[in-house]
N, C-alpha and C positions, 0 to 999 in steps of 0.2 A: 577430617583429619584426626590423628590419634589424640590430640589434646582435647578436642571437643567431646570425644568418646570417653575420655578419662575424667571429665569434669574440670579440666584445668583451662578455663576459657582465657585466662590472662596470658598464658604462654604465647599464643599466636600474636597477641598485641605486642609483647616484648620482642618477638622475632621480627615483626614489621619495623619496630623502632631500630633494632640492630641492623636490619637491612639498609635503612635510610642512613644511619651513621656510617656504615661501611661502603656507602655509595653503590649498593647493589640495588638495581631497579626492581621495584615491586610491580606486580601486574594484577590483572583481574582474578587470577587463580589464587594468589596469596591473599588478596583482600576478601575474596569469597570464602575462603577457608576461615579467616579470622572472624568474619561476620557470622558464619555458621557456628563457630565456637562460642561467640557471644550469645547467640540464640539458645544454644544448649545450656548455657549457664544462666539463662533467664535475664540477660543483660540487653534488652531490646534498645535502650537508649544509647549504649556503647556501640551497638551494631549500626544504628543510624548515624552516629558520629563518624564511624569508619566509612560508611557509605558516602556521606557528604564530603569527607576528605578526599575521596577518589576524584570527585569533580575538580577539586582544586589541584590535584596531582595530574590532571589530564589523562587519567587512565580510562580507557574505553569501557563504558558500562554495558554489560551484556546480560542475557537472560539469567545466567547463573548468579550473578551479583544481585540483580533485582530480586530473584526468587529467594536468595538467602536473607535479604533485608526484609522482604514481605513476610517471610516465615518467622523472623524474629519478632516482627510486629504482631503477628498472629498469636505467637506464644505469650506475648505480653498483653493480649486483649486490646491492642491498639488498632482497632479496625479502621479508624479514619486515616491514620498514618499509612496503613497497608494500602488503603484505597488511593491515597495521594501518590504513593509509589507506583501503583498500578497505572494511574493516569499519566504519571511522568514517563513510564515505560512506553505507553501508547504515543505520547508526544514525541519521544526520542526515536520512534519507529523501531523499538526493540521488540522482537516477536514474542508475544506471550505464549504460554503453553499450558497444558493440563496442571502442571505443578503450580504455576502462577495463580490460575483461577482457584484451585483447591486451597491454596494458602490464603488468598483474600477471602474466600467463602468461610474458611475456618476462623479467620480473624473476625468476620461479621458474626459468626456463631458465638465466639467468646465475648464479643462486645454487645450482643443482644440486637444486632442490626439485621433482623430477619428479612425485612423488605429488600435491603440491599443484596442479601444473599440470594434471594429469588431473582432479582434483576441480573446479577452476575451469572446465575444458572441459565437464564434465558439468553444472555449474550453468548454464553459458551455453546448452547445448543444451536445457535444461529451460525456458528463458525464450522463449516463443513470439515475442516482438518482436525478439529478437536474432538476427542472421544470422551463422552461423559461416562463415568464409571461409578462403582459402588462408593468410593470415598467422597466423590462430589455429591451424590444424592444423599448419603448419610449426613454429611456436614450441613447440607441445606435443610434437610428434614429436621435434624436436631436443633438448628437455629430457629425454625418455625415452631417446633414443639415447645421450646423454652419461652418464647415471647408472644406468639400469635394467640389472639383470643378466639373464642368459639365462633364469633361472627366472621372472622377472617379466614377460617379454614376452607370454605368453599373456593375462595380465590386461590389460596395456596394449592389446593388439590388440582385445580384447573391448570395452573402453571406447571405443576409437576407432571401432569398428564401430557401437556403439550411437549415438554422436554423429553419424556419417555417416547412419545410418538416420533419426535425429531430424531432421536437416537435410532429407533427402529428403521426409519426411512434411510438413514445414513448407511446402515449395515445391509440394507436390501440391494 
């Protein structure tokens, strides 16, 4: 939305409040935009607050809303919260996509959870409909580079090799 691009993350929150006061029904799109604005403003806790309020409002949670919330957690280096959202997404049978995985892997990178980043990369490689790309590999490699010790690199490289081979077999 224009507000999150302009750094005015509070405006979408005000608009949501005005919608409620005016009895205008909010939906997943309005919440997703507000959550994204919070992410852009570095307000991951506000983003999660909004996300949680959606459940109370009985608004259907979709991939866009989950991705916005996961992305906010990634920006705040809250990898455990991002992972919890990812697991909730799976439990609610909301289909994850490349954006979801990239955001959670990025959160792991920010939070120093390199082993979880590798695990997510492996999960992603196993899903035939998901295409691993440069962003995915770069975030995973960066996570490992920051945290893995010299003794762990052979394992890291073997997992990365497996994922590259899985990608190649998907495209063949």
